[in-house]
C-alpha positions in Angstrom: -9.7 -17.5 13.3 -7.5 -17.2 10.3 -7.3 -19.6 7.2 -4.0 -20.6 6.2 -4.5 -23.8 4.3 -7.0 -25.7 2.3 -7.3 -28.2 5.3 -8.3 -25.2 7.6 -10.7 -24.1 4.9 -12.6 -27.2 4.8 -12.6 -27.7 8.5 -14.2 -24.5 8.8 -16.7 -25.0 6.1 -17.7 -28.2 7.8 -18.1 -26.4 11.1 -20.0 -23.8 9.6 -22.3 -26.2 7.7 -23.0 -27.5 11.3 -23.7 -23.9 12.6 -26.3 -23.3 9.7 -28.0 -26.7 10.4 -28.0 -25.9 14.1 -29.4 -22.5 13.4 -32.4 -23.9 11.5 -33.0 -27.0 13.5 -32.0 -26.1 17.2 -35.0 -25.9 19.8 -35.5 -22.9 21.8 -32.8 -22.6 24.7 -30.3 -24.9 22.6 -26.7 -23.8 22.4 -26.0 -21.4 19.8 -24.3 -22.1 16.5 -21.0 -20.3 15.8 -21.6 -16.9 13.9 -19.5 -16.6 10.5 -18.2 -12.9 10.2 -16.6 -11.7 6.8 -14.9 -8.4 6.2 -14.7 -7.4 2.6 -13.3 -4.6 0.7 -13.8 -3.8 -2.8 -10.8 -2.5 -4.4 -12.2 0.3 -6.8 -12.2 4.2 -6.5 -15.5 5.8 -5.4 -17.0 8.9 -6.6 -16.9 12.0 -4.2 -13.5 10.8 -2.6 -11.2 12.0 -1.3 -13.3 15.1 -2.2 -16.9 15.4 -2.7 -16.3 17.3 -6.2 -14.6 14.3 -7.7 -16.9 12.2 -10.1 -14.1 11.0 -12.7 -13.7 7.9 -10.6 -17.0 6.8 -12.4 -14.9 6.5 -15.6 -11.7 5.1 -14.0 -13.0 2.7 -11.3 -9.7 0.7 -11.5 -7.4 3.6 -11.5 -6.6 3.3 -7.8 -4.6 6.3 -6.2 -1.9 5.6 -3.6 -3.9 6.5 -0.6 -6.3 3.8 -1.5 -3.7 1.2 -2.0 -1.9 2.2 1.3 -5.3 1.8 3.2 -5.9 -1.6 1.7 -2.6 -3.0 2.5 -2.7 -1.5 6.2 -6.3 -2.8 6.7 -5.1 -6.3 5.8 -2.4 -6.1 8.4 -4.6 -4.7 10.9 -7.1 -7.6 10.5 -4.4 -10.3 10.5 -2.8 -8.8 13.8 -6.2 -9.2 15.4 -6.6 -13.0 14.1 -8.8 -12.2 11.2 -8.8 -11.7 7.4 -10.3 -9.6 4.7 -11.8 -10.8 1.5 -11.1 -8.4 -1.2 -12.7 -8.0 -4.6 -10.7 -6.3 -7.3 -11.7 -4.5 -10.4 -9.6 -5.9 -12.9 -8.2 -2.6 -14.5 -6.5 -2.1 -11.1 -3.9 -4.9 -12.7 -2.8 -2.5 -15.5 -1.0 -0.3 -12.9 2.9 -0.4 -13.3 3.3 -2.0 -9.6 1.2 -4.6 -7.9 3.5 -5.2 -5.2 0.9 -3.9 -2.8 -1.9 -6.3 -3.7 0.9 -9.2 -3.9 1.5 -8.4 -0.2 -2.2 -8.8 0.6 -2.3 -12.0 -1.3 0.8 -13.2 0.6 -0.9 -12.6 3.9 -3.5 -15.2 3.2 -6.3 -12.7 2.3 -8.7 -14.0 -0.6 -9.1 -11.6 -3.7 -12.0 -12.2 -5.9 -13.5 -10.8 -9.2 -15.2 -7.7 -9.4 -15.4 -7.1 -13.1 -12.7 -5.2 -15.2 -14.4 -1.9 -15.4 -17.2 -2.3 -12.6 -19.9 -3.0 -15.1 -23.5 -3.2 -14.2 -24.4 -7.0 -14.7 -28.2 -6.3 -15.0 -27.9 -4.1 -17.8 -30.2 -4.8 -20.8 -28.3 -2.3 -23.3 -24.7 -1.9 -24.1 -24.6 1.7 -23.0 -26.0 0.7 -19.7 -23.1 -1.3 -18.7 -20.5 1.3 -17.5 -20.0 5.2 -17.6 -16.7 4.5 -19.5 -18.4 3.1 -22.4 -20.9 5.9 -22.7 -17.8 8.3 -23.1 -15.8 5.9 -25.2 -18.5 3.7 -27.2 -15.9 2.4 -29.6 -14.7 0.1 -26.8 -17.8 -1.9 -27.0 -18.6 -1.4 -30.6 -20.2 -4.5 -32.1 -20.6 -6.2 -28.8 -23.9 -7.4 -27.1 -24.5 -6.5 -23.6 -24.2 -10.2 -22.6 -20.8 -10.1 -24.4 -19.6 -6.9 -22.7 -20.4 -8.4 -19.1 -18.8 -11.7 -20.0 -15.6 -10.3 -21.5 -15.5 -8.0 -18.4 -15.7 -11.0 -15.9 -13.2 -13.1 -18.1 -10.7 -10.4 -18.3 -10.4 -9.9 -14.6 -10.0 -13.5 -14.0 -7.3 -13.5 -16.8 -5.6 -10.4 -15.2 -5.7 -12.2 -11.8 -3.8 -15.2 -13.1 -1.3 -13.4 -15.5 -0.3 -10.5 -13.0 -0.8 -12.3 -9.5 -0.6 -15.9 -10.3 -3.9 -17.3 -9.1 -7.6 -17.4 -10.2 -10.2 -15.3 -8.5 -11.9 -16.4 -5.1 -15.5 -15.8 -5.8 -17.4 -13.0 -7.7 -19.1 -9.9 -6.3 -21.4 -7.9 -8.6 -20.5 -4.0 -8.7 -23.5 -2.5 -6.9 -25.9 -4.7 -4.7 -29.4 -5.6 -5.5 -32.4 -6.0 -3.1 -33.1 -9.4 -4.7 -29.6 -10.2 -5.8 -29.7 -11.8 -9.2 -32.9 -13.9 -8.4 -34.3 -12.3 -11.5 -31.4 -12.9 -13.8 -31.1 -16.6 -14.1 -29.1 -15.9 -17.2 -26.5 -14.2 -15.3 -26.4 -16.9 -12.6 -25.8 -19.5 -15.4 -23.0 -17.2 -17.0 -21.2 -17.1 -13.7 -21.5 -20.9 -13.3 -20.2 -21.4 -17.0 -17.3 -19.0 -16.2 -16.4 -21.4 -13.3 -18.0 -19.7 -10.3 -19.7 -21.5 -7.7 -20.9 -18.7 -5.7 -21.6 -14.7 -5.9 -22.1 -12.0 -3.5 -24.7 -9.7 -5.2 -27.6 -9.2 -2.6 -27.8 -6.2 -0.5 -31.1 -6.0 1.3 -33.4 -2.7 1.7 -33.0 -0.9 4.8 -33.5 2.7 6.2 -30.5 4.8 6.5 -32.2 8.0 7.9 -32.2 11.5 6.9 -28.8 12.8 5.3 -26.7 14.8 7.5 -28.9 14.0 10.6 -28.0 11.3 13.3 -29.6 8.0 12.6 -32.8 7.4 15.0 -33.5 4.2 16.8 -35.7 3.2 14.0 -32.9 3.4 11.5 -30.6 1.0 13.6 -33.6 -1.2 14.1 -34.1 -1.4 10.2 -30.6 -2.3 9.8 -30.4 -5.0 12.3 -33.7 -6.4 10.9 -32.3 -6.3 7.4 -29.5 -8.9 8.7 -32.0 -11.7 8.5 -32.4 -11.1 4.7 -28.6 -11.0 4.3 -28.1 -14.6 4.9 -26.7 -17.1 2.5 -29.0 -19.3 0.0 -28.9 -21.1 -3.1 -30.4 -20.0 -6.3 -32.5 -22.6 -8.3 -29.4 -23.1 -10.8 -27.4 -24.3 -7.8 -25.3 -20.8 -7.7 -24.7 -20.0 -3.9 -25.6 -16.3 -3.0 -23.6 -14.8 -0.1 -25.1 -11.3 0.4 -23.6 -8.1 1.6 -24.7 -7.0 5.0 -25.9 -3.5 5.6 -24.9 -0.7 6.1 -22.0 -0.2 3.5 -19.7 2.8 4.0 -20.8 4.3 0.7 -24.4 4.3 1.7 -23.7 5.6 5.3 -21.1 8.1 4.5 -21.3 9.2 0.9 -25.1 9.0 0.7 -26.1 10.1 4.2 -23.2 11.9 5.6 -22.9 9.8 8.7 -20.4 10.4 11.3 -17.9 7.4 12.0 -19.6 6.8 15.5 -22.8 6.2 13.8 -21.5 3.8 11.6 -19.6 1.9 14.2 -22.9 1.7 16.3 -24.5 0.0 13.3 -21.8 -2.5 12.9 -21.7 -3.3 16.4 -25.3 -3.9 16.4 -25.3 -6.0 13.4 -22.5 -8.2 14.6 -24.1 -8.5 18.1 -27.3 -9.8 16.2 -25.1 -12.4 14.4 -23.3 -13.6 17.3 -26.7 -13.9 19.2 -28.2 -15.7 16.5 -25.4 -17.9 14.9 -26.0 -16.0 11.8 -23.7 -14.4 9.1 -22.7 -11.0 8.8 -20.6 -9.8 5.7 -19.2 -6.3 6.2 -19.2 -4.3 3.1 -16.8 -1.5 2.4 -14.1 0.3 0.2 -10.7 1.6 1.0 -11.1 4.6 -1.1 -13.9 5.7 1.2 -12.7 4.4 4.4 -9.3 6.1 4.0 -11.3 9.3 4.4 -14.1 8.2 6.6 -12.3 5.6 9.0 -8.5 6.4 8.8 -7.8 4.7 11.9 -9.4 1.4 10.9 -11.9 1.4 13.6 -14.6 -0.4 11.8 -12.2 -3.5 11.2 -10.7 -3.3 14.6 -14.2 -3.3 16.1 -15.3 -6.3 14.1 -12.1 -8.5 14.9 -12.3 -7.6 18.7 -15.9 -8.4 18.8 -15.2 -11.9 17.4 -12.0 -12.3 19.7 -14.4 -11.4 22.6 -17.2 -13.7 21.6 -16.0 -16.5 23.8 -15.6 -18.7 20.5 -19.2 -18.1 19.4 -18.1 -16.5 16.2 -15.2 -16.7 13.7 -14.0 -14.5 10.7 -13.8 -16.2 7.6 -13.8 -15.6 3.8 -17.0 -15.7 1.8 -15.6 -18.9 0.2 -15.8 -20.7 3.4 -19.4 -19.4 4.0 -20.5 -20.3 0.6 -19.0 -23.9 1.0 -20.6 -24.3 4.1 -24.2 -23.4 2.7 -23.6 -25.8 -0.1 -22.6 -28.6 2.2 -25.5 -27.9 4.4 -27.9 -28.1 1.4 -26.4 -31.3 0.3 -27.1 -32.9 3.5 
């Protein structure tokens, strides 16, 4: 299912809200609600890619190389050809590059693009120097600014860059890095996002096992990943901000941190999506073109998700995180 208009978006949100309600209230044996499946890609460079000895990207997260941009464009095409869409999150510094034709093509294909801060800053930082490696190397860039001012400016600049360079505002906000409790412990950051016009955030990444690096994951590892999906379901913070968590396991966690083979990654995705379809839950695939271009050059993970949804007998739909967030809000409001 592919959203092409605001009307379609609202229709999906209403249907999704009904799905959430059904999931919470349906008695045992009742018909299953429709699962909501999202594919999300963060437009940033990843350390150790395309080679393990590369660390400079930590200072230049937005300096996307040609391979990463090419992969993002083709991934969008692959998803659309299979009836899906991808929700991208853009580091604002990306938009400093000479050409943005590639990302304009993505947007023209109907794929949402959200705010991922300008420099990939740590939004839970308590000291200015904690916000980003770039500012440790070049402290004059943040001279005289408080931690909050750095974070706020980073978010504001990305929204401004999207409007100026691409002609539209951001579709949602994702924190750089995911947190096991989301931003539950930072109501000040929740309020900051609300003040900046955001109604939802994607910041939670549940804790799970990933096994021993360079070894094949055990059945217990896969069971841990599937179990973690229960903690990756959307909810509202007390401030009213909607949280749409990221679903384990991410590509960076699997490939960079634990040296998984692609077959292990695909198995984890398949099991997690099967759980979502079986329960009528939400699955939010988290990955990065800079990583997948090396680890999954054939777009197998994206093809797998799209094909599983297509073969689900209308028990699942691929949507953007905005549809999931809107559905959750509508459900909470009755």
